[in-house]
N, C-alpha and C positions, 0 to 999 in steps of 0.2 A: 673268305680266306683271312686268317689271323696272321699279322706280321709283327714280329718282335724287332724293335730297332735299338741299336746300341751306338751311342756317340761318345768318342774319347779322343777328339782331335787335339785338344789343348788342355785347358784347366777346368773343365766341367765334365763330370761323368753323368750321362743321361741315358735313360732306358724308357721305352714306351711300347705300348701295344695299340695297333689300329686294326680295324675290321674293314676289308674291301668287298664284302659280299653284297653291299647295296649297289644301287644304280649310280649314285652320285660319288662325291668325294669320300675317300676313306674316313671312317668314323674313329675318333680318338677314344679308346677305351680306358686308358690309364697312362700316367707318366710320372717319373720320379727323377730328381736331379740333385746332384751334390756339387757344390761350388768349392773350389780350392782357394778362393780369394784370401781367406784368413791365413792359410799356410804360406802363401807367396808374399804376403805383405812385408814380412821381415826382410825380404831380399829386393823389394822394389820392382819386381817383375816375375814372370813365370820362370821357374827353374825346371828345365825339361825332365831331368832324372827324377826329381821329386814328384813331378806331375805323373809320370809313368807309374811310379810305385803306388801313388794314391789311387790311380785308376784300378790297379790290381786289388786293392783293399775294398773298394767301393762297389765294383760292378756286380758281383754276385748278390750281395744284399739288396741292391737296387732291383735286380731282376726278380728276386723273391717278392719285393714290395709291390711291383707293378702287377705281378701275377695275382697277388692277394687282392689288390684293389679291384681288379677286373673279374675276380672270382673265376679265374682261368687256371688251367693246369698246363704244364710244359708240353705234354703230348698233344694238346689242342693247338699249339703253334704250328702253322703251316710253312712259314718262311722265317729265317733269321737274317736280318739285315744289319750292316755295320758301316761306319764311316771308313772308307778306303783312303780318302785324302780330299783335299790337301790338309796339312797339319804337321804336328811334331811327329817324327818318325816313330820314336819309342812309344808315345802315347797311342798312336794309331795301331801299333802292333798289339797292344793290350786288347783293344776292342776287337780287332780282327781275330786274334788267337782265341779269345773267349767265344766269339760268335761261331767260328768254324768248329771248335771243339763241341760246343753245345749242339749245333746242327748235326754233327756226325753222331753224337750220342743218341739223338732223336731220329736219325735217318731221315732228316728233312733238308731241303735245299737251303743254300746260303747265298747272299748277294752283297757285293760291295756297293756303296752309295757315295756319290760326290757330295761333299760337305756343303758347297755353295748351292748345289741344286736343292738341298734341303732348305736352306735359308730362302731361296727364291720361291719355293712352293709353299713355305710356311703360312702365308696369309690365307691359304685355302682352308686353314683350320679356324679362321676368325669368324666373328659374327657377320662380317661383310666380305665374303670371299670374292675374288676377282673373276673375270671371264677372259679367255684367250681371244685375240692376241693382246699383249700389253708390253709396255716398256718397263724394265726392272732396274731400279737403282739398288745395287748390292753394296752395302757399306758394312762389311764384317771384318773386324780385326785388321789384317794386313791387306785387305782387298777393297778396292773401290772401283766398281765397274758399272757401265750402262749396257744393258742387253735388250735386244728385241726378242721377245718370247712369243713364238707363233703357236706352240702347243707343247705338251710334255716332251722333253727330249730334243726340242728344236730351238736352239739358242744362237743368235748372231751377236757377236761382240760389236758394240757401237763405239765404245771408248773405255779407257781404264787409266789408272794412275801409272805414271812413268817412274815414280819414286815412292815416297811415303804415301800411304793411304790415309783417308780421313780419320779412321780410328787411331792410327799411329800418330797423326798430328795432334789429336786430342790428348792422347796418353803422354807423348813426349813433351808437349808444351806444359802439361800439368806437372810433370816431373821437374821441369826447369823452374817452375814456380814453387817447388817444395811441397806439392800436394801428394797425399798418400796413394798407393796402388789400390785398385785400378784408377788411373788418373782421370779418364774421360768423364765418368759420372761425377767425380768430385769437382772437376772444372765446370761442368754444366751447372751444378748446384751453386757454386760460388758466383758464376756469371749472373745469376738472378739478382745479385746485390750490386752489380756494377753497371757502368756506362759503356755500351757497345761502341760508342763513337769516341771514346777517350783517347785511343791510340790509333794512328793510321798504319795499319798492317797490310801487307800485300795480298792480293787475290790472284795467285799464280794461274796462268793460262785462261783467265776469265774471258779474254777477248781473242783467243787463239784461232777461232773459227772451226775448231774440231771439238770432239767430245772427250778428249783426254783430260786427266787431272794431274796436278803436281802440288804436293804440300810440303816438300822439304824446305823450300825457300821461306815459307811461313814459319816453320819451326825455327829456322835461323834468325828470322826477324824477332820472334818472341825472345830468343836468347839474348839478342842484342839489346832489346828494350829492357829486359830484366837487369842486365848489367848496368845500363844507363841509370836505372832507378836506384840501384845500390841499396842503401839503408832505407830508402822510401818504398821498396818493393812491397813490404808487408802492408803498408797503408794503401797502396794502389793495386794490390793483387786482384781484387774483385773487378776493377776496371780492365786490367790486362786480360783476365779470364773472359770477360764479356766481349772484349774486342777480338780475342782469338776465336771464340765461338762464332761471332758475327762473320768473320772472314771465311771460316769453313762452311758455314751454312749458306752464305751467299754463293759460293762457288758451286756447291751441290745443287742449290736451287736453280741457278742460271743454266747450268749444264743439263739438268733434267728437263727444263722447259725447252731448251734447244733440241734435245732428243725428241720431245713430243712434237715439236714443230717439223722437224726433219722427217719423221716417220708418218705423221698425220694420224697417229693413234690417239685415243681418248681415254686410255686407262694407264695409270702408273702404279707400280708396286714398289714399295720401299721395304727392304728387308735387311737384317743383320743388326748387330748390337747398336750401331749409331742410329739406326732407325727408331730407337726408343727415345732419342733426344727430343725433349719437349719443344724447344725453339724451332728445330727443323720441322717438326710436325705442324707447328702453328703457322709458320710461313708457307709451307707447301700447301696446307689446307686452304689458306687465304688465296694464294695465286691460282690454285687449281679450280676453286669456285668461280673465280673471275673468268677463267678460260674454258669453262665447261668440261673439265677433266675430272674423272673419278680417280681418287687416290686410295690405295689400300695398304694397310700395314698388318703385320702379325699382332696378335695379342701381346701386351707388354711382357708377360712372363715367357713368351716364346721368341723374343727378339735375340736373346743370347743363345749360345749353343745348347742344344737339348736333344733328347732321344726322339721326341715327337716328330720333329721335322725329318729325321732320318727314316723312321717308320713310314711317315706319310709319303716321302719321295719314293721309297721302295714300292709302296702300295699303288701310287699313281702310275709308276712305270709299268707295273704288272698289269694294271687295268688297261693301259695303252698298248699292251702287247709288245713292249720293247725289251723284254727279258726272256731269255730261253733258259729256264731254271734247270740246273744240273746238280747232281750229288757229288760235287767236287770240293774237297776240303783243304786243298793246298791254297795258299794265299800269299799275296804281296800287298804292300801299301804304297801310296803315291803321295809323298809329302808335297810335291809340286804337280799340279794337275789342272790344266786350263779347262774351264767349264765348257768352252766351245767345242771340246772334244766329245762331249756327251751328246751325240746326235742319234736320231732313229736309224736302226738297221733294217732296211726294207727286206732283208733276207729272212727275218724272224717271223 
């Protein structure tokens, strides 16, 4: 079965094809991605209306590109999948509208996919795919969550951010330092030149005894420190970036290890844009080696939003028998959609 996946939840337009006909994980046949970073840089962040309009311009050419890459024709597509949520409502509607229109024109079924489920399963496309069950650290945009993943579609929330997510802490702190959009990668790059112990920044909820996260206090501390530095900020910016990254990474690391200890599991999956952070990977790899834990990541080019993860999630849900495909082309989107709601339906 050939699945076409369309991702349009925020500022990347992604399209991909996977093949589910084999016995194992769906095979990625082709994928293409357009990032809107350059367009949004002038505004210092994502402008939802501009994002939606750019998705409209990009999605059809990207579909044509992936079909050509895979030497596949549209009538060969068996299922059209799209990101139903969470995300920006207008951006989601573009992908949903295109997917449902295309599926209707081909008389093929269509299915909506949870964006975070796509991130969670994306390491299955890597050279070192995980095995179930595992703990997942989801660090994608406005989401920071720890999940117990028993199998496809069976997810138990262990802890989540009660305010700002890790990605937001990176981006907002970077903006306070005057770094360009998107701030997270720029902060991480600058941190390589700084001293992570230069400034004493808070590690919120580090010793809370639960698996929840909080990063808004860290952002406030960065703002306070930047104001204290005043004219010296430029000279100390690398140190402040390194200290900020060190605080975020320590919280993510300690909470993840607490989750591993509480569950007794020996596999950890890290997914989402922050999962590409080199310092986070370095420290997680070191600690997991010491504790006999296998840690898995998506390939770097699949950490950000992309169509491959949407096509993959759709394909894996189909393989698991969790979808009752129908020729229904009315649609809605869910800008807010808890991942824990995506559970197996024993009636299917």
